[in-house]
N, C-alpha and C positions, 0 to 999 in steps of 0.2 A: 607099020612096017619100021623094022628095026632100023635107025642106021648104019652105015658099016663101021663106023668108028666106036659104036656102044659095047661097052666091055660086062657091063650090067644093067640087067632091067627087070624090076620088080613092079607087078601089078596088082593092085588088090590084095595085100598081105595082110592075113590077120593072125592071130595067134591069142587063144584063152587058157589060163590058168585057174581051173577050180571054177571061182566068179570073176575073175580078176580079167579083163580083157587088154591084155598088155599091148596088144598091136592091133590097130584097129581099121583095116582098108587102106594100108598106106603103098601109095605108088610113086617111083623115081626110077630116074636111070643115071648111069656114071658112064662118062667116056673116057677112051685111051688119051691121054695126055693132058688130063685137068686134074686138081685136085677138089675134091666134094667134100663138103662139109657138113657132116651129120650132127645136129646139134638138140638139145633138149634137157630139161631138168632131168633132176635124181627120180627113177622111177619110170620116166616117160617112153620105155621101149626101144630103145637104141640098141640094149646089150640083146635083146630078143629078136631085134631085126638083124644083126649083125650074126646070130648063131643060125638064124634059119639060112642067111645067104652062104653059111660056110656048111651047112648041112648038117650041125651039129644036133638040131632040134627041126622036127618038121613043121611047116605049117598047118593050121586047119583048114586055112582055104588062100587062095591065090597063085601067082604065077612067078617063077623066078628064073631068069635065065642068064647064066654065067657064061662068058666068052663064046657067046652063039649059041647056047643050048643049056639043058638040064647038066647039073652037077655030076660028074664022075671023078673017079681016083687019079685018071689023068691030070685034070683041071685044078685037082687039089695040089698037084707038084707045080701049077702054073700062078699059085696064089700066094700071099703073105701075109700073114697076121701077129700084130703087136696087141696082146690084149691088156686090158689093164690090170688084170690080175697077173702079175707077171710070174712067171715060172721057168728055170733053168734047170739042169742036173747040177746040185749044190756041189757034188761030192767028185765031179769031173774037171780038168783044167778047162780054162776057156777055149784053146784052140783046139781041143779035143770034141768039147762040146760041138763047136761050130763044123768041125769036121763031120761029125755024127750027122748031123741036123742039115748040112749041105747034101751029103749023099742020100738022105731019105728024101730029098727033092730033085734027085735025079742027077746031081753032079757027079762026076769021077772025083774020086780022092784028090787028085793032082790038081784038077780046077777047084775043087773046094777050099783047097789050102792057098792057091794063088789068089782068089777072091778073100779069103778068109787075111792073108797077109795084105793085101789091098786096103780092105776096110779097116782092119785093127788100125794100121798106120793113119789113116783119114781120121778115125776118132781117138787117136791118142791112146790106144790097148796093148800095140804091139809088144811093148816091154813087161807086160803083165800076162802075156800068152799062157805061160805055165802056172798060172796061178789060179787055183779052185775057184770056182764060181761063190761059194759061201765067203772067200775070203777078200772078195771086191766089195767096194763101196756101192753105196746107192746109185749114185751116178754114174759110176762104172758099171754097175750091172743093167743100168738103163738104157747105155749104151751097147751095151753087149746084147740085149736083148733085139735092141732095134737092128743091130748088123746080123742077128741070127735070123729077123724074119725078112730081110730083103737081100742076104747074101745071093740067093740064086736069081735075082733080078726080077720078079716077077712081073706078070701083066697086069694083074690085080692086086692090090696093096691096100690093107685094112689097118690104120693105127689109131688106137684107143688112147688118148692122153700121150702123146708120143714126147712131150717135152717136161714131163713130170719129175722132180727130181735134180734137173737141170740146173747149171748155173746158166749165166747170159752166153758165155763163149761155148760153152757146150750145145747150147739152144741152139746157136746160129749155124753150127758145124751140121746139127740133123736137119733144120732146116733148109739147107745148102743141099743135102743129100735128098732128101725129098723133091726139090725141083729140079736135081739132076735125073731122078728116075721121071719124074713128071716130063720132062724135055726128051727123055728116050721113049716116050709112048706109053708109059705105065699108068693105068687109071689108080688114082688113089682116094679111096675113102677115108677121110679125117673126122674122128670125133674127140672134141676139145671144149672145155670152158675157157680157155683162153681167146676171148673174142678179137682181140689185136692180131694173134698170129691166123684166125680164119680171115679178116679182113686183107691180110697182107698176101695170103697164100690160095684162098679158094675163088674159084671165079662164081661157083654155084652152092647152093645150099638148101639144105632140108631142115626145117624144123619140128620137133615131134613133141606133142604135150598130151600127156594121159591116153598116149596108143595112137592118137591119131595125128596127123600132116596138118600143120597148120600155116608153114611158110614153104614155099618151094619155089626157087628159080635163081634168077642172075643178082649178084650181092648187089651191084649197083642198081638194078632195077629194085630191089626190095627197100633199099637206103632211100631211094628218090620216094617210093610210093609212103616210106613213114616220115619224110623229111616234116620238119614242124611248120614249114611257110615263114621262114625267117629268113633275116640277111644281118651278115656280120660288115660293118664298113669301120674303115679307118679314115681320116682326112683330118686336114689342118683347116684352124679357121672354127666359125662359130655354127652348131648347128641349128637351122632354122625351125621355125614351127612347121611341122609336118601333120598332112591329114593320112587318113587310111592306116596309122601306126596303132596297134592295140597294147602295146608294151614297149618301154624301152629300160634298156640297162647297159651301164658301163662295164667292161671287165678287159682288165689289161690293157688299157690306152686304145681300145675299140669298143664301137656301141653295138648291142646285139638290140635289132628291131623285130617284133614281133609284129607281123602286119594282118591287117583285117582279111577277112575272106575277099571282098571285093577288091584289094589293092594286087597289083602284081608285082614282082622284082624289078621289072622293067619300066614300068611307072614311077617307083622309086627313084632308081637311078638316073631317070630323066630329070627328075624333080631335084637332087643332088647335084647334078652336072651343070645345071641350069642357074644353081644358085651363086648369090655374089658374095654369101658369107663363109665359104668353105672351098678347099679344093680335096678332090677326092685322091687316097692314095692306095686304097683296097677297098672292093665290094666283093662280097663273096654270099652265094645263096646257101644256106648251110642245109646238112644232111643230116639225116639222125645215124649215129652209130651203130652196130650191130649189139652192143651191150644194150643201149636204150631202147633198143628194139625187142632184145629178147626179154627184157624185164618188163616192157609196156606188154608183150603177149602173154607170157605166161605167169607173170607176178615176182615182186621184189623177193618174196620168201624163198623162190626157187632158185636164187643166182646169188654166188656162184658155186653151189656146191659138188663134191665128185659121187659121180653115180657108183653105185656099190653092188648094182641088181639088173 
């Protein structure tokens, strides 16, 4: 039984092209009020999964429930999609493009204009509203495409590499808008290779490799699961001889200690605190970053390429 706050439920989704199994038994859900990370290397099956969710292509098997049931035309107006392959009407002005797309999503012309002005001012594009799309810079076009995808403030939003081509200031603006949409109750699927953004913004993730789901769950749980069983400690004094340490190295004034399987961080902390030769200033149990986990699971050769299919 689905939770009341579930915006998307995918069960045992599969898709084959000729002899290639692009998606193989993928299952996950996305909830209202969260940013969900969909990760994977080039050709992993992310784009095919997104296209099936949006009813662009049909699955061979499996179940997709969008906003409470099967996809229909009414629900398409409640969804926003920022594809990796950008595409706006190049011969139209920016403002006319947004008015046209907003009305396609069910907004009145007056409401579309009001929202277009609001968001164009936020992303610093209001002054170029009468400029044609093909005259905009890459960064401007990226921001314009994001506004076009979210102008109708959709309940389900799918963004593919939303920070591509943006400088740090504009990245911060788009990040802030995504967080605002999340806080207003939108369910957001974010596909990106920028693992630092995933760690900052996503509560849960799914990692696909060769069409199969290989990781799924809370970001913190996954990072804990792949923790290197090591600690980092800063201290004043001299480090005593320690048992239960497999490896020790010094980095930037701190010691990174890799523990043996039978040694717990609690045991080590007790030993250090009771030592007469040092005073502990910081003691931190290390966790793996998502980038480290990504490389460990799918292989270094798959990271950090851009997905094109």
